[in-house]
C-alpha positions as CSV (number, residue, x, y, z in Angstrom):
1,X,16.0,9.4,-18.5
2,X,15.0,12.5,-16.8
3,X,15.7,13.7,-12.8
4,X,12.1,13.0,-12.2
5,X,12.4,9.0,-13.3
6,X,13.5,6.3,-10.9
7,X,14.1,2.5,-11.5
8,X,14.4,-0.1,-9.1
9,X,15.6,-3.6,-9.4
10,X,12.8,-5.8,-7.8
11,X,14.2,-8.5,-5.9
12,X,13.4,-12.0,-4.4
13,X,11.0,-13.7,-7.4
14,X,10.8,-11.1,-9.4
15,X,13.6,-10.1,-12.5
16,X,11.9,-7.5,-14.3
17,X,12.4,-3.9,-13.6
18,X,9.3,-1.2,-12.9
19,X,10.4,2.1,-14.2
20,X,8.3,5.1,-12.9
21,X,8.2,8.0,-14.9
22,X,6.7,11.8,-13.8
23,X,3.9,9.5,-11.6
24,X,3.2,7.2,-14.7
25,X,3.5,3.3,-13.9
26,X,5.3,1.9,-17.0
27,X,5.7,-2.0,-16.4
28,X,8.0,-4.4,-18.1
29,X,8.1,-7.7,-17.6
30,X,5.4,-10.0,-15.6
31,X,5.9,-7.4,-12.2
32,X,2.0,-6.4,-11.9
33,X,0.9,-10.0,-13.0
34,X,3.1,-11.2,-10.5
35,X,1.7,-8.8,-7.7
36,X,-2.0,-9.7,-8.8
37,X,-1.5,-13.2,-8.6
38,X,-0.8,-12.6,-4.8
39,X,-4.6,-12.1,-3.2
40,X,-5.8,-11.8,0.1
41,X,-8.1,-14.4,1.2
42,X,-11.2,-14.6,0.2
43,X,-14.0,-12.9,2.7
44,X,-10.9,-10.8,3.4
45,X,-12.4,-7.1,5.1
46,X,-10.9,-3.8,4.7
47,X,-11.7,-0.5,7.1
48,X,-10.2,3.1,6.9
49,X,-10.2,5.2,9.5
50,X,-11.9,8.0,7.4
51,X,-13.3,7.9,4.3
52,X,-14.1,10.2,1.6
53,X,-17.7,10.4,0.5
54,X,-18.7,9.1,-3.2
55,X,-21.2,6.2,-2.7
56,X,-19.1,3.8,-2.2
57,X,-16.3,4.3,-4.8
58,X,-13.6,5.3,-1.6
59,X,-14.4,2.6,0.6
60,X,-11.4,0.7,2.3
61,X,-12.6,-2.6,0.4
62,X,-11.2,-1.0,-2.8
63,X,-7.6,-1.5,-1.8
64,X,-8.1,-4.8,-1.6
65,X,-10.1,-5.8,-4.5
66,X,-7.1,-6.5,-6.7
67,X,-7.8,-3.9,-9.1
68,X,-5.1,-1.1,-9.0
69,X,-7.5,1.5,-10.2
70,X,-10.0,1.9,-7.8
71,X,-8.7,3.4,-4.4
72,X,-9.3,4.1,-0.9
73,X,-9.3,7.9,-0.3
74,X,-9.2,9.1,3.4
75,X,-11.4,12.2,4.3
76,X,-9.2,14.2,6.1
77,X,-7.0,16.7,3.6
78,X,-3.7,17.0,4.7
79,X,-4.7,15.5,8.3
80,X,-2.4,12.6,9.5
81,X,-2.2,9.9,10.6
82,X,-4.3,7.7,8.4
83,X,-5.1,4.1,9.3
84,X,-6.1,1.8,6.8
85,X,-7.0,-1.7,8.5
86,X,-7.1,-5.1,7.2
87,X,-8.8,-8.0,8.3
88,X,-8.2,-11.6,6.7
89,X,-11.2,-14.4,7.5
90,X,-8.4,-16.3,9.4
91,X,-4.8,-15.5,10.5
92,X,-1.8,-15.1,7.8
93,X,2.0,-15.2,7.7
94,X,3.3,-12.6,5.6
95,X,7.2,-11.5,4.6
96,X,6.1,-7.9,3.5
97,X,3.9,-5.6,1.3
98,X,3.3,-4.0,-2.0
99,X,1.4,-0.9,-1.7
100,X,0.2,1.1,-5.2
101,X,-0.7,4.4,-4.0
102,X,-2.6,7.2,-7.0
103,X,-0.5,8.7,-9.3
104,X,-1.6,11.9,-8.5
105,X,-1.7,12.0,-4.6
106,X,0.7,9.2,-3.9
107,X,1.5,8.6,-0.1
108,X,5.1,9.0,1.1
109,X,5.7,7.6,4.7
110,X,4.3,5.0,6.1
111,X,4.5,2.2,8.6
112,X,3.1,-1.2,8.7
113,X,1.7,-2.9,12.1
114,X,0.3,-6.4,12.6
115,X,-1.6,-7.5,15.2
116,X,-1.0,-11.3,16.7
117,X,-3.8,-13.8,17.7
118,X,-3.1,-12.2,21.4
119,X,-4.3,-9.0,20.0
120,X,-0.9,-7.4,20.5
121,X,0.2,-4.7,18.0
122,X,3.6,-4.8,16.5
123,X,5.1,-2.4,14.3
124,X,6.6,-4.7,10.8
125,X,8.2,-2.2,9.1
126,X,8.6,1.8,8.3
127,X,8.8,4.0,4.7
128,X,9.3,7.2,4.7
129,X,10.1,10.1,1.8
130,X,9.0,7.7,-1.1
131,X,9.2,8.7,-4.2
132,X,6.9,7.2,-6.3
133,X,4.0,5.0,-6.3
134,X,4.4,2.2,-5.6
135,X,6.5,1.0,-2.5
136,X,7.5,-2.7,-1.1
137,X,8.4,-3.4,2.0
138,X,9.6,-6.7,3.5
139,X,9.3,-7.2,7.5
140,X,12.8,-8.3,9.4
141,X,11.1,-12.0,9.6
142,X,7.5,-13.7,8.5
143,X,4.9,-12.7,10.6
144,X,1.6,-14.2,11.8
145,X,-1.6,-11.7,12.3
146,X,-5.4,-11.8,12.1
147,X,-4.9,-8.1,11.3
148,X,-2.6,-5.7,9.0
149,X,-2.7,-2.0,9.7
150,X,-1.1,0.7,7.0
151,X,-0.3,3.7,9.2
152,X,0.0,6.6,6.7
153,X,1.9,9.9,7.7
154,X,2.5,11.9,4.9
155,X,1.4,12.1,1.6
156,X,2.2,14.0,-1.5
157,X,1.9,17.9,-1.0
158,X,0.1,20.4,-3.4
159,X,2.1,23.0,-5.1
160,X,1.4,25.4,-1.9
161,X,3.0,22.5,-0.3
162,X,-0.3,21.2,1.1
163,X,-0.6,17.3,1.9
164,X,-3.2,15.7,0.0
165,X,-5.4,12.6,0.9
166,X,-4.6,9.6,1.8
167,X,-5.0,7.3,-1.3
168,X,-3.8,4.0,-1.5
169,X,-5.0,1.7,-4.7
170,X,-3.9,-1.6,-3.7
171,X,-1.9,-3.4,-0.8
172,X,-0.7,-6.9,-2.5
173,X,0.5,-9.2,0.4
174,X,3.8,-10.5,0.3
175,X,3.6,-14.8,1.3
176,X,7.0,-15.7,-0.2
177,X,10.3,-16.4,1.7
């Protein structure tokens, strides 16, 4: 395996491995099927701080539609933060999330915030220097929230070291303990 490859052992309810090689996702075992089973409740909505034009092609709802080939794309090249807000119809209790980003321009730094029923926001986790398009983050404790925000602080850079757009293909909720 080259130095540009990375192998992560997925813990908790997974015993398989995810291999990421040169920006291409290669899944072994049932990781993608297991993630896809963790769906947002029906009628969950999503909004983006900005959205690239494309007749609905890049709308925020694409980040929670269960299709890893569609994505939300912000409209501000190299300008941060970009915010994806997920709004379930009723409060949900999560232990974390998995984020799949676009393989040719993934997000490299983000934080996750949850809004409680009383309206206050709490930072639940933060990741930086993400080397691959798939990231998993687990919260310190299960958190009940009426809204969840992914606040993107940075994305993969192009050949001239300019950050690209924020692209999030899919956000999977973690309900397990």
